[in-house]
N, CA, C and O of each residue as an XYZ file, in Angstrom:
528
protein
N      68.639    -45.834    -13.787
C      68.482    -46.835    -12.741
C      68.312    -46.171    -11.368
O      67.476    -46.600    -10.572
N      69.089    -45.143    -11.094
C      68.990    -44.451     -9.808
C      67.635    -43.764     -9.684
O      66.989    -43.845     -8.639
N      67.209    -43.094    -10.741
C      65.903    -42.417    -10.721
C      64.789    -43.443    -10.526
O      63.867    -43.215     -9.742
N      64.867    -44.564    -11.230
C      63.871    -45.631    -11.092
C      63.826    -46.124     -9.646
O      62.745    -46.339     -9.096
N      64.993    -46.303     -9.031
C      65.048    -46.781     -7.653
C      64.464    -45.757     -6.685
O      63.742    -46.124     -5.759
N      64.771    -44.474     -6.891
C      64.200    -43.416     -6.049
C      62.679    -43.419     -6.164
O      61.978    -43.279     -5.163
N      62.172    -43.578     -7.380
C      60.721    -43.638     -7.587
C      60.112    -44.841     -6.870
O      59.016    -44.737     -6.319
N      60.805    -45.981     -6.868
C      60.317    -47.154     -6.133
C      60.188    -46.849     -4.649
O      59.194    -47.219     -4.025
N      61.182    -46.177     -4.076
C      61.119    -45.825     -2.656
C      59.957    -44.881     -2.379
O      59.261    -45.030     -1.375
N      59.743    -43.911     -3.261
C      58.621    -42.982     -3.074
C      57.283    -43.705     -3.146
O      56.386    -43.451     -2.342
N      57.158    -44.594     -4.099
C      55.881    -45.269     -4.342
C      55.612    -46.431     -3.375
O      54.491    -46.590     -2.891
N      56.642    -47.240     -3.097
C      56.428    -48.471     -2.334
C      57.107    -48.480     -0.960
O      56.748    -49.279     -0.094
N      58.079    -47.599     -0.763
C      58.812    -47.595      0.495
C      60.001    -48.542      0.519
O      60.591    -48.765      1.576
N      60.360    -49.098     -0.626
C      61.514    -49.991     -0.723
C      62.047    -49.979     -2.143
O      61.440    -49.417     -3.054
N      63.198    -50.615     -2.305
C      63.859    -50.679     -3.604
C      65.131    -51.494     -3.477
O      65.212    -52.428     -2.680
N      66.122    -51.126     -4.274
C      67.395    -51.844     -4.263
C      68.357    -51.212     -3.261
O      68.348    -50.000     -3.045
N      69.182    -52.055     -2.659
C      70.212    -51.625     -1.729
C      71.580    -51.942     -2.316
O      71.732    -52.916     -3.052
N      72.566    -51.129     -1.994
C      73.942    -51.411     -2.404
C      74.471    -52.591     -1.598
O      74.169    -52.733     -0.413
N      75.260    -53.430     -2.251
C      75.960    -54.517     -1.570
C      77.435    -54.144     -1.519
O      78.061    -53.858     -2.540
N      77.966    -54.154     -0.320
C      79.384    -53.835     -0.148
C      80.051    -54.909      0.704
O      79.399    -55.578      1.506
N      81.341    -55.059      0.520
C      82.094    -55.993      1.357
C      82.280    -55.393      2.743
O      82.670    -54.232      2.865
N      82.011    -56.151      3.769
C      82.157    -55.671      5.143
C      83.586    -55.221      5.429
O      83.808    -54.204      6.086
N      84.541    -55.980      4.933
C      85.947    -55.719      5.251
C      86.466    -54.426      4.625
O      87.243    -53.708      5.253
N      86.046    -54.122      3.395
C      86.648    -53.008      2.654
C      85.670    -51.905      2.270
O      86.080    -50.792      1.940
N      84.372    -52.216      2.313
C      83.373    -51.253      1.854
C      83.238    -51.210      0.345
O      82.490    -50.387     -0.182
N      83.947    -52.081     -0.361
C      83.895    -52.113     -1.829
C      82.485    -52.469     -2.301
O      81.880    -53.425     -1.816
N      81.975    -51.694     -3.247
C      80.675    -51.967     -3.863
C      80.805    -53.184     -4.757
O      81.653    -53.218     -5.649
N      79.950    -54.206     -4.517
C      80.014    -55.415     -5.335
C      78.718    -55.713     -6.079
O      78.663    -56.658     -6.867
N      77.675    -54.920     -5.840
C      76.423    -55.148     -6.540
C      75.260    -54.507     -5.817
O      75.435    -53.630     -4.972
N      74.065    -54.964     -6.166
C      72.864    -54.471     -5.493
C      71.903    -55.624     -5.276
O      71.988    -56.667     -5.924
N      70.997    -55.407     -4.355
C      69.929    -56.363     -4.087
C      68.779    -55.593     -3.465
O      68.951    -54.465     -3.003
N      67.626    -56.197     -3.455
C      66.498    -55.553     -2.805
C      65.176    -56.052     -3.326
O      65.086    -57.085     -3.989
N      64.153    -55.286     -3.005
C      62.794    -55.635     -3.365
C      62.278    -54.594     -4.353
O      62.389    -53.390     -4.119
N      61.722    -55.066     -5.441
C      61.041    -54.195     -6.398
C      59.746    -54.867     -6.809
O      59.571    -56.073     -6.636
N      58.858    -54.083     -7.348
C      57.616    -54.637     -7.891
C      57.879    -54.949     -9.360
O      58.253    -54.071    -10.138
N      57.680    -56.207     -9.725
C      57.976    -56.659    -11.080
C      56.758    -57.316    -11.718
O      55.901    -57.878    -11.035
N      56.705    -57.231    -13.028
C      55.671    -57.922    -13.794
C      56.120    -59.365    -13.964
O      57.042    -59.662    -14.724
N      55.457    -60.247    -13.249
C      55.762    -61.675    -13.325
C      54.546    -62.365    -13.934
O      53.533    -62.589    -13.272
N      54.678    -62.688    -15.202
C      53.614    -63.341    -15.969
C      52.293    -62.575    -15.876
O      51.230    -63.167    -15.688
N      52.381    -61.243    -16.014
C      51.181    -60.406    -16.057
C      50.700    -59.895    -14.714
O      49.718    -59.155    -14.660
N      51.362    -60.269    -13.624
C      50.980    -59.783    -12.299
C      52.101    -58.919    -11.725
O      53.277    -59.258    -11.857
N      51.743    -57.814    -11.096
C      52.728    -56.973    -10.417
C      52.927    -57.518     -9.009
O      52.024    -57.465     -8.175
N      54.125    -58.043     -8.758
C      54.402    -58.755     -7.514
C      55.720    -58.282     -6.899
O      56.621    -57.849     -7.618
N      55.834    -58.367     -5.562
C      57.103    -58.007     -4.914
C      58.148    -59.083     -5.215
O      57.910    -60.276     -5.028
N      59.309    -58.625     -5.688
C      60.326    -59.561     -6.144
C      61.679    -59.254     -5.527
O      62.070    -58.091     -5.421
N      62.397    -60.300     -5.119
C      63.771    -60.157     -4.662
C      64.651    -60.194     -5.903
O      64.591    -61.128     -6.702
N      65.465    -59.162     -6.044
C      66.409    -59.132     -7.150
C      67.811    -58.864     -6.647
O      67.998    -58.233     -5.607
N      68.784    -59.340     -7.380
C      70.181    -59.111     -7.009
C      71.029    -59.136     -8.271
O      70.777    -59.896     -9.206
N      72.022    -58.295     -8.264
C      72.979    -58.188     -9.371
C      74.353    -58.054     -8.729
O      74.616    -57.080     -8.023
N      75.221    -59.017     -8.965
C      76.518    -59.050     -8.306
C      77.626    -59.071     -9.360
O      77.539    -59.783    -10.360
N      78.658    -58.281     -9.115
C      79.824    -58.270     -9.989
C      80.339    -59.700    -10.141
O      80.496    -60.426     -9.159
N      80.595    -60.085    -11.380
C      80.998    -61.467    -11.670
C      82.197    -61.925    -10.832
O      82.308    -63.106    -10.504
N      83.072    -61.016    -10.494
C      84.245    -61.332     -9.672
C      83.842    -61.962     -8.329
O      84.633    -62.685     -7.722
N      82.600    -61.685     -7.863
C      82.147    -62.145     -6.551
C      81.081    -63.238     -6.625
O      80.457    -63.563     -5.615
N      80.869    -63.804     -7.810
C      79.934    -64.917     -7.933
C      80.463    -66.130     -7.178
O      81.667    -66.280     -6.972
N      79.529    -66.995     -6.770
C      79.824    -68.287     -6.127
C      80.550    -68.148     -4.789
O      81.348    -69.003     -4.407
N      80.256    -67.053     -4.088
C      80.845    -66.857     -2.766
C      79.782    -66.701     -1.682
O      80.097    -66.381     -0.536
N      78.512    -66.930     -2.052
C      77.431    -66.875     -1.076
C      76.807    -65.506     -0.880
O      75.893    -65.363     -0.068
N      77.276    -64.489     -1.606
C      76.744    -63.142     -1.411
C      75.281    -63.022     -1.845
O      74.490    -62.365     -1.167
N      74.913    -63.649     -2.970
C      73.522    -63.582     -3.438
C      72.587    -64.240     -2.430
O      71.524    -63.702     -2.118
N      72.980    -65.395     -1.925
C      72.153    -66.095     -0.940
C      71.990    -65.253      0.328
O      70.882    -65.118      0.848
N      73.088    -64.692      0.819
C      73.031    -63.877      2.029
C      72.133    -62.653      1.822
O      71.322    -62.316      2.684
N      72.287    -61.999      0.675
C      71.485    -60.810      0.382
C      70.013    -61.175      0.186
O      69.130    -60.497      0.709
N      69.748    -62.245     -0.568
C      68.361    -62.654     -0.823
C      67.662    -63.065      0.467
O      66.485    -62.762      0.663
N      68.373    -63.742      1.330
C      67.804    -64.144      2.627
C      67.450    -62.912      3.459
O      66.384    -62.862      4.072
N      68.335    -61.927      3.481
C      68.060    -60.690      4.221
C      66.850    -59.967      3.633
O      66.024    -59.437      4.377
N      66.742    -59.941      2.318
C      65.584    -59.302      1.661
C      64.294    -60.039      1.999
O      63.280    -59.417      2.317
N      64.338    -61.368      1.929
C      63.167    -62.187      2.274
C      62.698    -61.872      3.683
O      61.513    -61.627      3.907
N      63.618    -61.877      4.623
C      63.256    -61.625      6.016
C      62.753    -60.196      6.203
O      61.824    -59.963      6.975
N      63.358    -59.244      5.503
C      62.922    -57.854      5.601
C      61.472    -57.725      5.147
O      60.674    -57.050      5.798
N      61.130    -58.364      4.045
C      59.749    -58.289      3.534
C      58.765    -58.795      4.579
O      57.769    -58.133      4.866
N      59.035    -59.951      5.141
C      58.076    -60.533      6.080
C      58.074    -59.830      7.440
O      57.089    -59.919      8.173
N      59.134    -59.151      7.779
C      59.170    -58.396      9.033
C      58.686    -56.957      8.898
O      58.380    -56.317      9.904
N      58.610    -56.436      7.674
C      58.311    -55.014      7.490
C      57.176    -54.691      6.534
O      56.853    -53.517      6.347
N      56.567    -55.686      5.930
C      55.449    -55.432      5.019
C      54.312    -56.391      5.339
O      54.447    -57.292      6.167
N      53.210    -56.179      4.676
C      52.048    -57.062      4.825
C      51.958    -58.095      3.711
O      50.991    -58.855      3.666
N      52.940    -58.146      2.807
C      52.888    -59.117      1.709
C      52.840    -60.530      2.259
O      53.540    -60.863      3.215
N      52.010    -61.353      1.647
C      51.880    -62.746      2.066
C      52.805    -63.687      1.317
O      52.868    -64.877      1.622
N      53.531    -63.152      0.327
C      54.504    -63.957     -0.409
C      55.530    -63.020     -1.030
O      55.248    -61.849     -1.285
N      56.713    -63.549     -1.266
C      57.762    -62.825     -1.987
C      58.230    -63.742     -3.120
O      58.283    -64.963     -2.968
N      58.561    -63.142     -4.235
C      58.841    -63.871     -5.471
C      60.243    -63.575     -5.980
O      60.874    -62.593     -5.590
N      60.708    -64.441     -6.852
C      61.886    -64.197     -7.677
C      61.601    -64.802     -9.043
O      61.000    -65.871     -9.149
N      62.036    -64.113    -10.074
C      61.912    -64.697    -11.401
C      63.226    -64.525    -12.131
O      64.004    -63.613    -11.852
N      63.454    -65.430    -13.079
C      64.721    -65.417    -13.784
C      64.594    -66.169    -15.104
O      63.656    -66.937    -15.314
N      65.548    -65.934    -15.976
C      65.616    -66.679    -17.227
C      65.825    -68.155    -16.908
O      66.577    -68.504    -15.998
N      65.158    -69.005    -17.659
C      65.187    -70.444    -17.414
C      66.608    -71.017    -17.344
O      66.833    -72.023    -16.671
N      67.546    -70.399    -18.017
C      68.914    -70.923    -18.055
C      69.805    -70.390    -16.929
O      70.981    -70.746    -16.861
N      69.266    -69.546    -16.050
C      70.069    -68.940    -14.989
C      70.041    -69.829    -13.733
O      69.339    -69.547    -12.761
N      70.818    -70.897    -13.791
C      70.843    -71.866    -12.687
C      71.286    -71.233    -11.370
O      70.793    -71.616    -10.309
N      72.205    -70.273    -11.422
C      72.662    -69.622    -10.189
C      71.505    -68.902     -9.503
O      71.373    -68.966     -8.281
N      70.669    -68.219    -10.278
C      69.547    -67.488     -9.671
C      68.496    -68.426     -9.110
O      68.010    -68.201     -8.002
N      68.127    -69.469     -9.839
C      67.104    -70.337     -9.251
C      67.674    -71.181     -8.122
O      66.924    -71.596     -7.239
N      68.960    -71.444     -8.121
C      69.578    -72.131     -6.977
C      69.539    -71.245     -5.731
O      69.331    -71.736     -4.621
N      69.738    -69.947     -5.920
C      69.643    -69.005     -4.800
C      68.216    -68.967     -4.260
O      68.010    -68.970     -3.047
N      67.233    -68.931     -5.157
C      65.833    -68.929     -4.732
C      65.516    -70.175     -3.892
O      64.882    -70.083     -2.840
N      65.959    -71.314     -4.366
C      65.733    -72.564     -3.635
C      66.439    -72.528     -2.282
O      65.888    -72.986     -1.281
N      67.655    -71.985     -2.249
C      68.444    -71.941     -1.013
C      67.795    -71.104      0.080
O      68.064    -71.318      1.262
N      66.936    -70.145     -0.303
C      66.268    -69.328      0.722
C      64.830    -69.789      0.971
O      64.031    -69.068      1.569
N      64.511    -71.003      0.501
C      63.221    -71.608      0.811
C      62.130    -71.427     -0.222
O      60.987    -71.819      0.013
N      62.460    -70.842     -1.359
C      61.449    -70.650     -2.397
C      61.226    -71.949     -3.166
O      62.102    -72.809     -3.258
N      60.019    -72.053     -3.713
C      59.659    -73.193     -4.544
C      59.235    -72.678     -5.914
O      58.672    -71.590     -6.038
N      59.511    -73.471     -6.932
C      59.140    -73.094     -8.297
C      57.627    -73.139     -8.442
O      56.989    -74.157     -8.174
N      57.064    -72.008     -8.872
C      55.624    -71.929     -9.094
C      55.257    -72.281    -10.526
O      54.293    -73.002    -10.785
N      56.067    -71.742    -11.465
C      55.724    -71.953    -12.871
C      56.856    -71.490    -13.767
O      57.801    -70.828    -13.338
N      56.718    -71.866    -15.033
C      57.549    -71.300    -16.080
C      56.595    -70.730    -17.114
O      55.508    -71.264    -17.335
N      57.007    -69.651    -17.739
C      56.112    -68.969    -18.673
C      56.910    -68.286    -19.775
O      58.092    -67.986    -19.610
N      56.248    -68.046    -20.897
C      56.867    -67.316    -22.000
C      57.055    -65.874    -21.595
O      56.161    -65.247    -21.027
N      58.228    -65.361    -21.895
C      58.576    -64.009    -21.498
C      59.418    -63.408    -22.622
O      60.503    -63.911    -22.916
N      58.928    -62.332    -23.255
C      59.686    -61.752    -24.367
C      61.102    -61.330    -23.973
O      62.010    -61.358    -24.804
N      61.293    -60.942    -22.718
C      62.608    -60.502    -22.234
C      63.574    -61.682    -22.072
O      64.750    -61.573    -22.420
N      63.089    -62.787    -21.554
C      63.938    -63.937    -21.212
C      63.657    -65.199    -22.021
O      64.219    -66.250    -21.711
N      62.825    -65.136    -23.025
C      62.339    -66.307    -23.759
C      61.385    -67.096    -22.866
O      60.171    -67.082    -23.068
N      61.949    -67.773    -21.889
C      61.158    -68.498    -20.886
C      61.682    -68.074    -19.524
O      62.892    -68.049    -19.300
N      60.776    -67.742    -18.618
C      61.157    -67.384    -17.252
C      60.606    -68.410    -16.287
O      59.573    -69.032    -16.534
N      61.312    -68.574    -15.188
C      60.844    -69.365    -14.065
C      60.428    -68.390    -12.976
O      61.082    -67.367    -12.770
N      59.342    -68.705    -12.278
C      58.903    -67.919    -11.123
C      58.958    -68.799     -9.887
O      58.427    -69.909     -9.870
N      59.612    -68.280     -8.849
C      59.736    -68.944     -7.557
C      59.097    -68.062     -6.497
O      58.986    -66.850     -6.685
N      58.673    -68.658     -5.378
C      58.077    -67.863     -4.296
C      58.174    -68.614     -2.977
O      58.345    -69.832     -2.927
N      58.057    -67.833     -1.920
C      57.880    -68.378     -0.574
C      56.773    -67.558      0.088
O      56.773    -66.329      0.016
N      55.838    -68.242      0.729
C      54.746    -67.557      1.415
C      55.172    -67.187      2.830
O      56.149    -67.713      3.363
N      54.423    -66.282      3.414
C      54.679    -65.892      4.802
C      54.584    -67.117      5.722
O      55.407    -67.279      6.624
N      53.594    -67.967      5.498
C      53.425    -69.160      6.339
C      54.597    -70.120      6.190
O      55.064    -70.686      7.178
N      55.079    -70.310      4.955
C      56.253    -71.170      4.747
C      57.471    -70.573      5.441
O      58.255    -71.288      6.064
N      57.620    -69.264      5.328
C      58.733    -68.574      5.982
C      58.673    -68.758      7.496
O      59.688    -69.049      8.129
N      57.489    -68.588      8.076
C      57.343    -68.752      9.530
C      57.737    -70.157      9.959
O      58.406    -70.336     10.978
N      57.325    -71.150      9.186
C      57.692    -72.539      9.518
C      59.196    -72.751      9.378
O      59.784    -73.541     10.117
N      59.818    -72.049      8.432
C      61.243    -72.240      8.157
C      62.116    -71.509      9.164
O      63.026    -72.108      9.736
N      61.857    -70.224      9.391
C      62.751    -69.436     10.248
C      62.092    -68.941     11.524
O      62.766    -68.388     12.393
N      60.825    -69.126     11.645
C      60.151    -68.694     12.857
C      59.663    -67.257     12.784
O      60.166    -66.456     11.996
N      58.710    -66.950     13.585
C      58.127    -65.606     13.631
C      59.079    -64.668     14.352
O      59.638    -65.014     15.393
N      59.258    -63.490     13.795
C      60.087    -62.487     14.448
C      61.577    -62.743     14.316
O      62.355    -62.336     15.179
N      61.977    -63.403     13.263
C      63.390    -63.749     13.014
C      64.302    -62.561     13.186
O      65.515    -62.684     13.013
């Protein structure tokens, strides 16, 4: 995983970031941008993995929002995506909470069925304004 992340930084200039608690510095997960195969297309995707102990405390939403804003402030991508297994309500709720809309669902050997969500640069500008 570390080697894969280093390769992402070399190739794309971004990858996953460690998530730590501000108060203690405790590592609670990771989040960031990676290029993922979403229904046959290589697209920039917000991903996050949080220790179960810290679920339902707003950390995924806070991290995903920061990643979304980073993409639109630091890259030329016109959209950012998230995909997840159809049964992962927490993940698609996070996508919706940061302004993403469901684009499609598709067969995925890894997840059986995956949902793909996205927000465009124009939607982001209308939501949070330019230069957030």
